[in-house]
LOTORTI-359992 format. One record per residue (C-alpha): x, y, z. Coordinates in steps of 0.05 Angstrom, whole numbers, padded with zeros to 5 digits, always signed. Layout:
XYZ ...
//
This chain:
-01029-00154+00213 -00955-00144+00179 -00959-00113+00112 -00891-00115+00075 -00881-00080+00005 -00806-00084-00028 -00781-00059-00079 -00708-00076-00114 -00660-00020-00124 -00613-00058-00158 -00551-00097-00116 -00549-00044-00066 -00608-00038-00019 -00681-00057-00010 -00731-00009+00002 -00795-00039+00051 -00838-00008+00097 -00871-00036+00153 -00923-00022+00192 -00954-00063+00264 -01027-00072+00280 -01046-00116+00337 -01112-00093+00375 -01096-00148+00432 -01016-00124+00447 -01012-00075+00502 -00940-00061+00464 -00936+00002+00419 -00892+00016+00366 -00871+00087+00364 -00846+00089+00296 -00907+00049+00261 -00886+00078+00192 -00822+00087+00187 -00789+00083+00121 -00717+00043+00127 -00668+00019+00077 -00647-00060+00090 -00573-00061+00063 -00548-00105+00019 -00474-00125+00010 -00438-00165-00035 -00412-00229-00008 -00375-00259-00076 -00422-00285-00137 -00480-00256-00100 -00506-00210-00054 -00542-00211+00021 -00586-00175+00064 -00530-00148+00116 -00579-00160+00175 -00564-00241+00160 -00488-00238+00136 -00446-00290+00170 -00384-00271+00153 -00334-00209+00174 -00354-00158+00121 -00339-00081+00122 -00368-00041+00068 -00361+00020+00050 -00408+00057+00000 -00398+00121-00049 -00433+00163+00000 -00377+00152+00042 -00315+00159-00008 -00339+00206-00062 -00315+00272-00021 -00239+00243-00014 -00201+00275-00067 -00156+00219-00072 -00097+00199-00119 -00105+00132-00125 -00170+00095-00108 -00148+00044-00057 -00122+00102-00013 -00201+00113+00009 -00202+00051+00047 -00157+00087+00097 -00180+00092+00169 -00252+00065+00147 -00259-00005+00161 -00223-00043+00226 -00169-00088+00215 -00156-00060+00142 -00091-00028+00152 -00078+00017+00095 -00010+00053+00094 +00012+00110+00041 +00077+00078+00005 +00101+00157-00011 +00069+00218-00014 +00088+00217-00087 +00037+00233-00142 +00009+00171-00169 +00040+00129-00104 -00002+00068-00091 -00015+00041-00021 +00005-00021+00027 -00063-00053+00045 -00062-00111+00100 -00125-00140+00116 -00109-00168+00184 -00045-00168+00189 +00016-00197+00150 -00010-00272+00120 +00052-00294+00095 +00133-00276+00100 +00149-00309+00034 +00091-00299-00017 +00046-00240-00026 +00005-00207+00030 -00024-00171-00023 -00108-00172-00024 -00140-00209-00082 -00191-00138-00113 -00246-00162-00153 -00278-00103-00185 -00343-00120-00220 -00324-00195-00217 -00260-00186-00262 -00202-00208-00215 -00145-00152-00227 -00076-00144-00195 -00090-00072-00165 -00145-00007-00175 -00097+00032-00189 -00131+00052-00258 -00197+00058-00230 -00233+00131-00222 -00259+00124-00160 -00315+00167-00172 -00335+00105-00212 -00341+00067-00147 -00415+00051-00122 -00391+00001-00054 -00328-00029-00033 -00338-00098+00009 -00273-00126+00043 -00286-00198+00068 -00244-00209+00127 -00253-00274+00149 -00242-00346+00131 -00313-00353+00119 -00333-00302+00077 -00264-00303+00034 -00266-00379+00016 -00306-00367-00037 -00242-00350-00077 -00203-00408-00052 -00136-00397-00068 -00120-00334-00077 -00159-00306-00009 -00123-00315+00049 -00089-00251+00043 -00166-00215+00051 -00214-00197-00010 -00234-00135-00033 -00298-00123-00076 -00310-00070-00114 -00372-00049-00152 -00375+00013-00202 -00436+00049-00216 -00497+00024-00264 -00551+00063-00290 -00618+00067-00264 -00687+00074-00298 -00714+00143-00298 -00686+00205-00327 -00624+00219-00355 -00574+00244-00303 -00515+00287-00327 -00462+00301-00269 -00394+00344-00265 -00341+00337-00202 -00281+00373-00209 -00233+00402-00162 -00167+00445-00158 -00114+00450-00097 -00048+00461-00078 -00001+00433-00030 +00059+00435+00009 +00108+00402+00055 +00069+00397+00121 +00148+00382+00161 +00210+00390+00145 +00271+00376+00191 +00314+00411+00236 +00385+00404+00199 +00450+00440+00217 +00458+00507+00179 +00526+00520+00153 +00555+00541+00218 +00523+00482+00263 +00558+00441+00212 +00622+00466+00203 +00628+00467+00284 +00604+00389+00298 +00649+00368+00237 +00710+00409+00266 +00691+00372+00334 +00680+00295+00302 +00758+00310+00262 +00782+00340+00334 +00758+00278+00372 +00787+00229+00322 +00857+00264+00335 +00848+00295+00257 +00856+00366+00239 +00795+00405+00232 +00757+00418+00166 +00747+00492+00183 +00785+00562+00205 +00720+00594+00221 +00648+00556+00224 +00622+00633+00259 +00627+00663+00186 +00597+00613+00140 +00527+00637+00173 +00465+00592+00148 +00494+00566+00082 +00443+00531+00038 +00382+00504+00068 +00372+00441+00017 +00304+00428+00030 +00285+00500+00011 +00312+00478-00057 +00265+00414-00062 +00209+00427-00040 +00155+00468-00087 +00084+00480-00085 +00051+00416-00117 -00019+00426-00155 -00081+00376-00163 -00134+00385-00207 -00179+00334-00224 -00246+00344-00278 -00301+00279-00279 -00361+00275-00328 -00418+00225-00315 -00479+00202-00353 -00529+00152-00334 -00596+00135-00347 -00647+00081-00375 -00713+00054-00388 -00750-00018-00362 -00705-00053-00421 -00631-00022-00418 -00601+00019-00367 -00525+00055-00380 -00477+00086-00341 -00412+00128-00371 -00358+00168-00353 -00301+00211-00368 -00243+00238-00318 -00171+00274-00322 -00128+00278-00262 -00071+00314-00256 -00021+00321-00200 +00053+00357-00189 +00084+00330-00132 +00111+00379-00069 +00187+00352-00087 +00209+00385-00146 +00146+00376-00190 +00180+00378-00255 +00206+00310-00237 +00150+00281-00198 +00076+00276-00227 +00019+00229-00247 -00031+00248-00296 -00094+00196-00307 -00145+00192-00363 -00204+00152-00350 -00263+00126-00385 -00319+00075-00373 -00384+00058-00398 -00430-00001-00365 -00497-00024-00395 -00547-00078-00377 -00595-00098-00421 -00658-00140-00404 -00674-00169-00474 -00729-00217-00452 -00767-00239-00385 -00713-00292-00380 -00653-00263-00416 -00606-00209-00390 -00542-00182-00425 -00497-00136-00399 -00420-00106-00402 -00375-00066-00361 -00313-00026-00405 -00263+00016-00375 -00202+00038-00409 -00145+00085-00368 -00089+00120-00395 -00029+00140-00347 +00035+00178-00344 +00082+00187-00284 +00156+00209-00270 +00183+00203-00190 +00241+00210-00150 +00270+00154-00112 +00221+00163-00052 +00249+00123+00003 +00319+00103-00011 +00385+00132+00021 +00428+00125-00036 +00412+00178-00078 +00353+00226-00107 +00325+00290-00086 +00310+00282-00016 +00364+00237+00008 +00412+00292-00022 +00374+00347+00022 +00389+00305+00078 +00456+00291+00078 +00483+00348+00026 +00531+00396+00069 +00502+00467+00080 +00567+00503+00064 +00555+00489-00013 +00526+00545-00048 +00478+00528-00098 +00514+00558-00155 +00585+00561-00157 +00628+00586-00220 +00691+00567-00188 +00704+00498-00228 +00781+00496-00207 +00766+00436-00159 +00731+00402-00224 +00777+00359-00273 +00781+00400-00343 +00762+00347-00380 +00696+00340-00337 +00682+00418-00337 +00638+00418-00410 +00595+00370-00372 +00579+00409-00302 +00508+00417-00302 +00488+00489-00306 +00423+00533-00302 +00395+00573-00356 +00435+00635-00351 +00502+00593-00347 +00528+00592-00279 +00548+00523-00256 +00514+00490-00201 +00549+00484-00137 +00590+00419-00132 +00601+00393-00055 +00682+00376-00034 +00650+00345+00030 +00596+00300+00007 +00596+00262-00053 +00578+00196-00081 +00501+00188-00109 +00490+00259-00067 +00490+00309-00113 +00466+00385-00122 +00385+00375-00138 +00376+00426-00184 +00436+00390-00225 +00403+00321-00211 +00340+00341-00237 +00375+00361-00298 +00390+00290-00315 +00322+00266-00301 +00282+00315-00346 +00233+00282-00398 +00237+00211-00370 +00175+00174-00354 +00134+00114-00350 +00062+00099-00385 +00009+00042-00381 -00059+00038-00428 -00102-00012-00393 -00169-00039-00424 -00211-00079-00374 -00274-00116-00398 -00335-00154-00370 -00391-00185-00412 -00445-00225-00381 -00512-00259-00399 -00564-00281-00345 -00613-00331-00353 -00675-00343-00315 -00683-00418-00332 -00750-00419-00271 -00776-00373-00227 -00717-00398-00169 -00662-00421-00213 -00614-00374-00249 -00555-00392-00303 -00497-00330-00305 -00438-00336-00355 -00381-00281-00356 -00324-00266-00397 -00279-00226-00372 -00215-00193-00394 -00164-00143-00389 -00108-00115-00438 -00046-00080-00418 +00007-00039-00451 +00058-00008-00406 +00133+00019-00421 +00187+00076-00405 +00224+00126-00442 +00291+00151-00416 +00339+00194-00446 +00420+00199-00409 +00458+00261-00421 +00527+00272-00409 +00537+00302-00339 +00585+00323-00280 +00549+00322-00213 +00612+00295-00174 +00674+00261-00176 +00633+00196-00169 +00573+00213-00199 +00577+00230-00267 +00569+00203-00352 +00626+00228-00390 +00621+00174-00445 +00554+00175-00488 +00487+00189-00479 +00436+00150-00483 +00355+00138-00503 +00321+00073-00481 +00247+00057-00493 +00216-00006-00462 +00147-00029-00486 +00109-00088-00455 +00037-00116-00460 +00002-00164-00421 -00068-00205-00427 -00110-00239-00380 -00179-00266-00388 -00225-00312-00352 -00287-00354-00364 -00340-00359-00309 -00406-00397-00295 -00451-00402-00246 -00520-00430-00225 -00564-00395-00172 -00621-00435-00134 -00665-00386-00092 -00725-00409-00057 -00762-00389+00005 -00813-00442+00038 -00852-00421+00095 -00795-00397+00145 -00742-00427+00104 -00702-00386+00060 -00651-00428+00014 -00594-00399-00036 -00552-00447-00069 -00497-00428-00116 -00456-00471-00160 -00400-00448-00205 -00329-00460-00245 -00284-00419-00272 -00222-00413-00323 -00168-00360-00319 -00110-00347-00364 -00050-00300-00342 +00008-00274-00366 +00003-00284-00437 +00049-00225-00463 +00112-00199-00487 +00161-00145-00476 +00217-00111-00512 +00271-00057-00500 +00312-00015-00542 +00374+00028-00531 +00408+00078-00576 +00477+00121-00563 +00521+00170-00582 +00457+00217-00602 +00489+00273-00638 +00447+00319-00584 +00451+00341-00518 +00390+00363-00479 +00325+00307-00477 +00283+00341-00517 +00319+00339-00582 +00320+00258-00567 +00299+00211-00617 +00306+00142-00653 +00307+00173-00725 +00377+00192-00709 +00431+00143-00751 +00474+00120-00698 +00494+00057-00727 +00490-00005-00711 +00540-00016-00668 +00502+00037-00616 +00438+00004-00610 +00419-00046-00570 +00357-00090-00570 +00326-00144-00525 +00258-00180-00521 +00226-00235-00477 +00161-00275-00464 +00124-00280-00402 +00107-00350-00371 +00032-00367-00391 -00004-00389-00326 -00075-00418-00315 -00121-00443-00257 -00185-00479-00261 -00243-00467-00199 -00302-00511-00176 -00339-00477-00119 -00404-00482-00095 -00441-00449-00032 -00503-00452+00009 -00536-00400+00052 -00594-00414+00092 -00633-00383+00151 -00701-00403+00190 -00749-00344+00196 -00685-00293+00189 -00666-00316+00265 -00617-00376+00249 -00566-00366+00188 -00522-00410+00159 -00468-00409+00106 -00422-00460+00076 -00381-00449+00029 -00320-00500-00013 -00265-00482-00068 -00232-00531-00111 -00164-00499-00146 -00116-00520-00188 -00057-00480-00214 -00006-00491-00265 +00038-00449-00206 +00050-00524-00173 +00077-00589-00201 +00030-00643-00228 +00024-00682-00152 +00013-00615-00124 -00042-00579-00173 -00107-00581-00136 -00121-00551-00073 -00191-00551-00031 -00221-00491+00011 -00282-00504+00054 -00309-00453+00101 -00377-00450+00150 -00411-00396+00188 -00469-00390+00233 -00502-00334+00256 -00561-00325+00306 -00617-00259+00300 -00624-00262+00373 -00671-00199+00371 -00720-00242+00325 -00733-00285+00382 -00802-00288+00416 -00771-00282+00484 -00734-00221+00463 -00767-00162+00491 -00785-00098+00448 -00742-00041+00477 -00698+00016+00471 -00629-00005+00501 -00610-00064+00453 -00653-00062+00395 -00614-00119+00351 -00572-00166+00366 -00535-00216+00321 -00485-00273+00345 -00448-00293+00291 -00381-00340+00284 -00344-00381+00223 -00286-00420+00205 -00255-00426+00137 -00181-00456+00107 -00163-00407+00053 -00096-00410+00004 -00043-00367-00021 -00004-00386-00088 +00030-00306-00088 +00087-00337-00117 +00128-00327-00185 +00114-00384-00244 +00148-00449-00234 +00179-00452-00175 +00171-00530-00164 +00214-00534-00225 +00284-00530-00242 +00312-00499-00312 +00374-00513-00346 +00410-00432-00371 +00466-00410-00405 +00530-00383-00379 +00568-00450-00365 +00613-00452-00416 +00671-00496-00421 +00745-00514-00470 +00734-00568-00514 +00758-00589-00580 +00727-00592-00653 +00736-00648-00702 +00806-00626-00724 +00833-00618-00657 +00831-00544-00648 +00811-00519-00578 +00745-00484-00580 +00698-00457-00528 +00630-00492-00524 +00565-00478-00499 +00549-00502-00434 +00485-00502-00390 +00472-00517-00319 +00404-00527-00271 +00384-00458-00247 +00358-00488-00182 +00337-00544-00138 +00273-00574-00164 +00215-00591-00116 +00159-00623-00141 +00124-00626-00065 +00117-00553-00070 +00046-00542-00051 -00009-00484-00031 +00004-00440+00035 -00056-00451+00075 -00089-00404+00123 -00139-00432+00177 -00178-00367+00205 -00238-00370+00258 -00280-00312+00278 -00332-00293+00329 -00372-00233+00332 -00434-00193+00356 -00468-00139+00316 -00511-00091+00366 -00555-00035+00348 -00575-00001+00416 -00605+00067+00432 -00637+00061+00367 -00584+00115+00339 -00519+00068+00351 -00488+00005+00319 -00435-00039+00342 -00403-00093+00306 -00341-00135+00352 -00301-00174+00319 -00250-00231+00345 -00206-00270+00309 -00150-00319+00300 -00116-00339+00231 -00060-00392+00228 -00019-00393+00161 +00012-00462+00152 +00068-00481+00102 +00099-00410+00088 +00121-00406+00014 +00190-00384+00021 +00255-00386-00012 +00302-00422+00033 +00377-00416+00040 +00427-00471+00011 +00492-00467+00014 +00539-00447-00040 +00580-00521-00065 +00502-00535-00086 +00530-00503-00139 +00460-00478-00161 +00446-00399-00168 +00377-00389-00143 +00351-00417-00079 +00294-00459-00089 +00220-00449-00051 +00192-00490+00000 +00135-00503+00040 +00171-00471+00103 +00146-00438+00178 +00079-00419+00206 +00049-00356+00227 -00003-00334+00271 -00053-00270+00274 -00093-00255+00328 -00140-00188+00339 -00198-00157+00359 -00238-00105+00323 -00289-00053+00330 -00332-00006+00293 -00384+00041+00323 -00428+00082+00290 -00483+00133+00306 -00537+00174+00275 -00587+00224+00285 -00630+00275+00249 -00665+00338+00276 -00714+00387+00231 -00645+00425+00216 -00589+00385+00238 -00560+00323+00223 -00500+00281+00256 -00466+00220+00241 -00408+00190+00275 -00364+00131+00250 -00305+00112+00290 -00267+00035+00278 -00206+00014+00322 -00168-00061+00311 -00112-00092+00355 -00072-00137+00322 -00020-00199+00350 +00037-00224+00304 +00068-00280+00317 +00119-00328+00270 +00107-00400+00296 +00160-00437+00259 +00215-00429+00209 +00254-00477+00172 +00292-00535+00206 +00351-00516+00239 +00343-00434+00241 +00314-00395+00291 +00312-00330+00261 +00315-00298+00184 +00351-00230+00178 +00302-00179+00147 +00332-00125+00120 +00387-00087+00123 +00412-00011+00133 +00480+00007+00091 +00537-00020+00133 +00502-00040+00196 +00471-00094+00165 +00407-00131+00179 +00361-00080+00223 +00298-00129+00238 +00293-00207+00231 +00243-00253+00225 +00246-00299+00293 +00212-00352+00331 +00166-00332+00383 +00164-00254+00364 +00123-00211+00314 +00137-00209+00236 +00189-00152+00213 +00216-00140+00294 +00278-00094+00301 +00331-00135+00324 +00403-00107+00354 +00438-00072+00416 +00407-00035+00477 +00447+00024+00502 +00448+00024+00584 +00474+00105+00568 +00538+00135+00559 +00606+00133+00597 +00614+00198+00626 +00682+00188+00655 +00746+00136+00641 +00729+00113+00714 +00663+00078+00692 +00697+00046+00623 +00742+00011+00675 +00687-00009+00717 +00642-00039+00669 +00681-00111+00666 +00652-00183+00666 +00663-00245+00717 +00731-00247+00703 +00751-00167+00717 +00758-00154+00652 +00739-00098+00608 +00682-00105+00574 +00685-00043+00526 +00768-00039+00525 +00764+00013+00466 +00711+00054+00490 +00724+00129+00508 +00680+00175+00552 +00621+00198+00518 +00613+00129+00482 +00552+00082+00484 +00550+00035+00547 +00529-00026+00502 +00489-00080+00544 +00520-00147+00560 +00443-00180+00551 +00470-00253+00553 +00522-00233+00599 +00582-00275+00579 +00630-00217+00583 +00636-00197+00513 +00591-00155+00460 +00580-00193+00403 +00521-00208+00356 +00495-00252+00412 +00475-00197+00444 +00432-00168+00406 +00355-00166+00422 +00288-00149+00401 +00275-00072+00399 +00208-00063+00383 +00163-00081+00327 +00148-00048+00259 +00077-00070+00241 +00030-00026+00287 -00020-00058+00345 -00066-00005+00343 -00102+00027+00283 -00159+00069+00284 -00202+00122+00249 -00260+00164+00255 -00303+00206+00212 -00354+00252+00234 -00402+00282+00190 -00449+00339+00210 -00511+00369+00169 -00549+00442+00187 -00599+00472+00127 -00548+00471+00071 -00486+00470+00098 -00437+00404+00112 -00374+00386+00144 -00335+00329+00148 -00280+00314+00195 -00238+00254+00185 -00178+00236+00228 -00146+00166+00224 -00071+00133+00263 -00042+00077+00291 -00004+00056+00349 +00048+00010+00386 +00103+00003+00327 +00172+00033+00320 +00204+00059+00261 +00272+00060+00245 +00297+00134+00227 +00352+00115+00168 +00366+00185+00136 +00435+00199+00155 +00480+00168+00105 +00544+00113+00153 +00586+00116+00097 +00594+00195+00086 +00630+00223+00144 +00619+00293+00126 +00544+00277+00117 +00499+00332+00155 +00461+00320+00217 +00391+00341+00251 +00403+00387+00302 +00381+00330+00351 +00461+00329+00356 +00471+00383+00377 +00444+00352+00455 +00513+00304+00443 +00551+00294+00495 +00606+00337+00496 +00634+00331+00574 +00615+00294+00643 +00541+00299+00651 +00521+00344+00575 +00489+00274+00554 +00469+00209+00574 +00432+00196+00501 +00477+00218+00447 +00540+00199+00440 +00604+00242+00424 +00620+00256+00348 +00672+00231+00323 +00701+00202+00249 +00733+00145+00272 +00678+00106+00312 +00712+00059+00346 +00661+00040+00390 +00613+00041+00334 +00560+00087+00369 +00532+00101+00307 +00540+00046+00260 +00515-00002+00299 +00436-00018+00300 +00419-00001+00364 +00353+00025+00404 +00388+00095+00385 +00353+00088+00317 +00283+00076+00336 +00228+00120+00360 +00152+00111+00369 +00111+00117+00297 +00052+00126+00338 +00015+00181+00311 -00064+00217+00299 -00068+00250+00230 -00128+00297+00214 -00130+00268+00151 -00190+00296+00113 -00233+00366+00132 -00290+00390+00088 -00337+00444+00096 -00387+00439+00036 -00449+00484+00013 -00512+00460-00026 -00546+00524-00064 -00623+00515-00052 -00647+00474-00118 -00704+00543-00125 -00650+00576-00142 -00621+00530-00199 -00677+00508-00229 -00679+00563-00277 -00611+00542-00301 -00624+00475-00310 -00577+00451-00252 -00617+00408-00203 -00556+00411-00150 -00497+00452-00143 -00446+00434-00085 -00392+00479-00064 -00339+00458-00022 -00269+00467+00006 -00218+00412+00024 -00163+00408+00080 -00117+00342+00070 -00065+00324+00120 -00074+00393+00164 -00054+00361+00225 -00006+00305+00253 +00003+00284+00322 +00065+00251+00330 +00137+00243+00368 +00171+00222+00305 +00218+00273+00284 +00227+00243+00207 +00185+00276+00146 +00115+00233+00160 +00103+00166+00211 +00061+00133+00157 +00121+00092+00129 +00104+00034+00089 +00158+00006+00033 +00125-00065+00012 +00136-00105+00069 +00192-00075+00093 +00148-00031+00137 +00183+00028+00193 +00247+00035+00162 +00254+00102+00139 +00313+00121+00083 +00284+00189+00059 +00208+00184+00056 +00167+00220+00014 +00125+00260+00052 +00051+00273+00047 +00029+00346+00029 -00018+00386+00070 -00068+00414+00011 -00120+00459+00005 -00171+00438-00052 -00231+00477-00081 -00286+00446-00120 -00362+00434-00147 -00407+00377-00153 -00461+00396-00209 -00517+00352-00232 -00565+00366-00286 
//
């Protein structure tokens, strides 16, 4: 006899008890009355038992992430779901992360996943308080994502926030304080080493050395010590929840404050959040509910991955011979001396005479940025009504909205940082404010029926979505009668001539969708899910408005078959597979059309015959009425296995192909338009394997759980626009593009010259000849690179460039270990990546006197001294340092101990007299160790889709945090 009693626990789990009694069965149940939890996951517009899920879905629960002190909530996904690559864009406070679900989907349209929070489609979750998250589901394959149609090709991430539960009132507080510092600094030359190398570079070029006595300079200035400081982080959150049979609610308030480890006066992030969720059972057939969230942020940041200015790039490139303070202004023009930046004692900050342009004394640069900041206010709300038409049929209608305000405040004083970087004219104060409103209305009809061994769930729905209802304005006042940002105000009367005002409206777009899904299983053995969605969007022309996106998936719970023997080795086995077609419309609005713009003025004559200037207009681009959806088809095969009672294993294999990629095409200048038109060009494939393995075991006083994931990805560009074999990628200074898209290669592959070592003597140069006996590198000198003639034509040209490695990691992995002993708990979390390379572009190529890393000390100085680092010279006729080559690439592999946390929960008996239900104290170490051969600040490099180019990356801090969780 089987007795099953189930009790709903919201949308998260179903608690049930199972007892097996069979007098004639010789098999014995080792756990006859074991309490189990059947996990339920979000699948988009509904839920499903995880044991019956047929798509590729990774789940992260609140218990998995609540202990992680992340600055942005999306960062908690890092290393916790196979196939979800999360890379921090910067260690700067408030910086978001680049997230790619199963690789790069497009090389023209957006690659960011679709975010859905409590049913509301949003453009990211940076506004969300991490502690409000109940669970996160990542829909990775076509079958599970297709319910979201045209927006789903990049993957879908569903976020559910916490709701109240009936019962006693719960009041909780979570707070922490932490401090951090740079876990690594570059090995840069000191003043003596710098002067020695620079002298050598000038002598090798036949010029006079710069320094008479390098040894007298000593250590000089370490500019990294100037910019790096201790960053602080604090967080305070209060939540209250409760309810009864009719109504439940959850409310929270949070404040987060972080200062950066690089010049914290101009690198900080502050966030204030508030939330209220409630559900009300008005009658037996009507339920009403709402979610409301408000977030205010204020932040300031530095150029966190750019070689053209900012404290990081300046610290790397400035010469160490320049002092921090220098009262001698004899080299400064007399007219500029009043504007030289000084410290609080009136002493001028040092100005380099060797390294200029955007490179400046970081302390002086900070003065020009004080007070500048950006801000935002986000209001997000959802109201829904759920009507129980019959026992099996439910209608739900929800209206969602987001109102966003954001802007910036910037004051530019008068200053002189160096001869090429100054503002000696007029000061100015600018303020920009923007606002945007987006809303949607969705209606769904859900039918759920169980008859015999058949279980059927039908969903039908439609949605209407309005985007980009907004405007913006900007005002600038110049010639203010002040000298510092603290006195800046728009109340000064500067006269109309010194005021600049502009305003603009956004282009409103909208989308209409119809969708349906059938979920069926027979006796929990045979599983079927079928989905179709039809989307219409104003982003495409009248003849291409609509796109249809179908998907299906099948599953087989093999262990539920009668022939499956009860055993202690393979406890459960589910096989599943699916196929889906998804869309991507992540491009700017109205790319299918051509608009007339002003600026083509011409001379003409008025009615009196006088020559005048007449306004003229011209088309800004070529129209493309056939512009259509970018589509991605994806198939997935997988197995879910529980074995040895305590292990869970999931293995997925997938292959997805993106067709008709949306991208701007190249057109010749004689066509006469200023903007390149957008077209459907190019195809790309991603193929990969994902593994998730977990282990959990509890004893009397001990408990342990280990969860690991691993993913392999192979990306291949299969087609580009007609007539092109490759498209250049991002460039670096004067060397031009350093990567490209090429048919048959991976997205973002590095391309450049291969080196065959270094010429040790003139005889080697003379003997490096082509088939005709001519020298291949006649301008080379001993100590220069030997450039590989890869195509064998006897000369070194662009045709000799080859694929030097991939910027996108082939392997990503993560592991979490949790140990519990009585009231103690320990968590260790590690993550990493491998199979990619990083382009280290830290040194400015156009500044001959820029500083070097100490690796230059191993340069070639004579025969046999080096075969990897060429000679130094300021007359680089062989392009040793100015051509893109494998010299600039390093392995990007790393393993990082991301988080170690030790906690202690005080015995409840000790807390009862104080009205405290639970008190947990903890200490956390973040980014404690990074194992890598990369010599830059941080191997975790991302900048949008320009993976792997390190232009002075803001490193992540090694942080120590002390916190407490209290529940009343």
